[in-house]
C-alpha positions in Angstrom: 37.3 57.0 -4.0 35.3 54.2 -2.5 34.4 51.3 -4.6 30.6 51.5 -5.1 30.3 48.0 -6.3 28.8 45.4 -4.0 31.0 42.6 -3.0 29.2 39.3 -3.6 29.5 36.8 -0.8 30.8 33.4 -1.9 28.7 30.8 -0.2 29.1 27.1 -0.1 26.8 25.0 -2.3 24.8 23.9 0.8 24.4 27.5 2.0 23.5 28.8 -1.4 20.8 26.1 -1.7 19.4 27.0 1.7 19.3 30.6 0.7 17.4 29.9 -2.5 14.9 27.7 -0.7 14.4 30.3 2.0 13.5 33.0 -0.6 11.3 30.6 -2.5 9.5 29.8 0.8 8.8 33.5 1.3 7.4 33.9 -2.2 5.1 30.9 -1.8 3.9 31.9 1.6 3.2 35.5 0.6 2.1 35.2 -3.1 1.4 31.5 -3.8 3.0 28.7 -5.8 2.1 30.3 -9.2 4.2 33.4 -8.4 7.4 31.4 -8.2 9.8 32.0 -11.2 13.5 31.4 -11.4 14.0 35.1 -12.2 12.0 36.2 -9.1 13.8 33.8 -6.8 17.1 35.1 -8.2 16.2 38.7 -7.6 15.1 37.9 -4.1 18.3 36.0 -3.4 20.5 38.6 -5.0 21.9 36.2 -7.6 21.4 35.6 -11.3 18.6 33.4 -12.8 21.3 31.2 -14.3 22.8 30.5 -10.9 19.4 29.4 -9.6 19.1 27.0 -12.6 22.6 25.6 -11.8 21.1 24.2 -8.5 17.6 23.5 -9.6 16.8 22.5 -13.2 13.2 23.7 -13.0 10.7 25.5 -10.7 9.0 22.1 -10.1 12.2 20.6 -8.8 12.8 23.7 -6.7 9.4 23.5 -5.1 9.7 19.7 -4.6 13.0 20.3 -2.7 11.4 23.0 -0.6 8.5 20.7 0.4 10.9 17.9 1.2 12.9 20.3 3.4 9.8 21.4 5.3 8.6 17.9 6.0 12.1 16.7 6.8 12.5 19.6 9.3 9.1 18.7 10.9 10.1 15.0 11.3 13.4 16.1 12.9 11.7 18.4 15.3 9.3 15.6 16.3 12.2 13.1 16.8 14.2 15.5 18.9 11.1 16.3 21.1 10.4 12.6 21.6 13.9 11.9 22.9 12.9 13.5 26.2 9.7 11.5 26.7 9.6 9.0 29.5 6.0 7.7 29.1 3.7 7.0 26.1 1.6 10.0 26.9 4.6 12.3 27.0 5.7 10.9 23.6 2.4 11.5 22.0 2.1 15.0 23.4 5.7 15.9 22.4 5.3 14.8 18.8 1.8 16.3 18.5 3.0 19.6 20.0 5.9 19.9 17.5 3.6 19.0 14.7 1.0 21.7 15.5 3.7 24.3 16.2 5.3 23.6 12.8 1.9 23.9 11.1 1.1 27.1 13.0 4.4 28.6 11.8 4.7 27.1 8.3 1.3 25.7 7.5 0.4 28.1 4.8 3.6 27.2 3.0 3.2 23.5 3.4 -0.4 23.4 2.4 0.2 25.5 -0.7 3.0 23.3 -1.8 1.0 20.1 -1.2 -2.0 21.5 -3.2 0.2 21.7 -6.3 -0.1 18.4 -8.2 3.3 18.7 -9.9 4.9 19.2 -6.5 3.1 16.8 -4.2 1.7 13.3 -4.8 -1.2 14.1 -2.5 -2.0 12.9 0.9 -1.5 14.7 4.2 1.6 16.1 5.9 1.8 12.9 8.1 2.2 10.7 5.0 5.9 11.7 4.8 7.9 8.6 5.8 4.7 7.3 7.3 5.4 3.6 7.1 8.6 3.8 9.1 7.0 6.1 11.7 3.9 3.9 12.1 6.0 0.8 12.6 8.1 2.6 15.2 5.1 4.0 17.1 3.2 0.7 16.8 6.1 -1.1 18.6 5.9 1.5 21.4 2.1 0.9 21.7 2.6 -2.8 21.6 5.0 -2.6 24.6 3.1 0.1 26.5 -0.3 -1.6 26.4 0.6 -5.3 25.8 -1.2 -5.2 22.4 -0.3 -7.7 19.7 1.5 -6.0 16.7 -1.3 -7.3 14.5 -3.6 -4.9 16.3 -1.0 -2.2 17.2 0.0 -1.5 13.6 -3.5 -0.9 12.1 -4.5 1.0 15.3 -1.5 3.3 15.0 -1.8 3.7 11.2 -5.5 4.8 11.6 -4.8 7.2 14.4 -1.7 8.5 12.6 -3.9 10.8 10.6 -5.3 12.6 13.6 -2.5 15.2 13.9 -2.9 16.0 10.2 -6.7 16.6 10.7 -5.8 18.7 13.8 -3.3 20.7 11.9 -5.8 21.5 9.2 -8.4 22.5 11.8 -5.8 24.7 13.5 -4.9 26.4 10.2 -8.4 26.9 8.9 -10.1 27.9 12.1 -7.3 29.8 13.7 -8.1 27.8 16.8 -6.3 27.7 20.2 -3.2 25.5 19.7 -3.2 24.2 23.3 -6.9 23.1 23.0 -6.3 21.4 19.7 -3.2 19.6 21.2 -5.1 18.4 24.2 -8.0 17.0 22.1 -5.6 15.3 19.7 -3.5 13.7 22.4 -6.6 12.4 24.2 -7.9 10.9 21.0 -4.7 9.2 20.1 -4.2 7.7 23.6 -7.9 6.8 23.7 -7.5 4.9 20.4 -4.5 3.0 21.7 -6.3 2.1 24.9 -9.4 1.1 23.0 -7.3 -1.3 20.9 -6.6 -3.3 24.0 -10.3 -4.0 24.4 -10.3 -5.4 20.9 -7.7 -8.0 21.9 -9.8 -9.0 25.0 -13.2 -9.2 23.2 -14.4 -12.8 23.2 -15.3 -14.6 20.0 -19.0 -14.9 21.2 -21.1 -11.9 22.4 -21.9 -11.4 26.0 -25.6 -12.2 25.7 -27.6 -13.6 28.6 -30.6 -15.4 27.1 -32.6 -14.7 30.2 -32.3 -10.9 29.9 -31.7 -10.5 26.2 -29.7 -7.8 24.6 -29.7 -5.4 27.6 -27.2 -7.8 29.3 -24.8 -7.5 26.4 -24.9 -3.7 26.5 -24.3 -3.6 30.3 -21.3 -5.9 30.1 -19.9 -3.8 27.2 -20.4 -0.6 29.2 -18.7 -2.2 32.2 -15.6 -3.0 30.1 -15.4 0.5 28.7 -15.6 2.0 32.2 -12.9 -0.4 33.5 -10.7 0.4 30.6 -11.0 4.2 30.9 -11.2 4.6 34.7 -8.7 7.0 36.2 -6.4 5.4 38.8 
């Protein structure tokens, strides 16, 4: 007579945690954060509620770990994509593409987790390890465009929120990802190039007293055209 009892697979702690997080992610994405209970996660994972508690002391801790995993995975994907970049534009496009792909695939999960005050401290997806990433990218901008770090850092920090805004637009509008990617990349590169103008701008305005304000506008327009001309 065959044994009808199911044989429980013994998993390593790391594999068990990954399995619990996977099933929690499915529940959040399909039913929302409020639907997550230790009992429901245990049933989905095929384990007891007490075993879930042995790894995560509360649902809040479980959800925090899930959000951290999602954001950590996103950062890893971006770093791996950036390794193959040879130019600044390729770097921006690579990290932007991975960001938007991740949001397209996992956006509903991430946004639901971030909207829960007990799970997330607020802020956008790009706020995860933001300071370190900004410093790294600012150094690249500094070298690529010969911009002082005093300008490169704030310029990078300000433009750092663009992918987050692009991801929200992609998620809410169900927009074409390639179009959103192209627009975002153009805006980030444009912001970096525009920062170079800031470092060149003289302390006194270009005003010719003989022709008045129109001269100032013409000179400014000329600088813009020179900076953005395609070679």
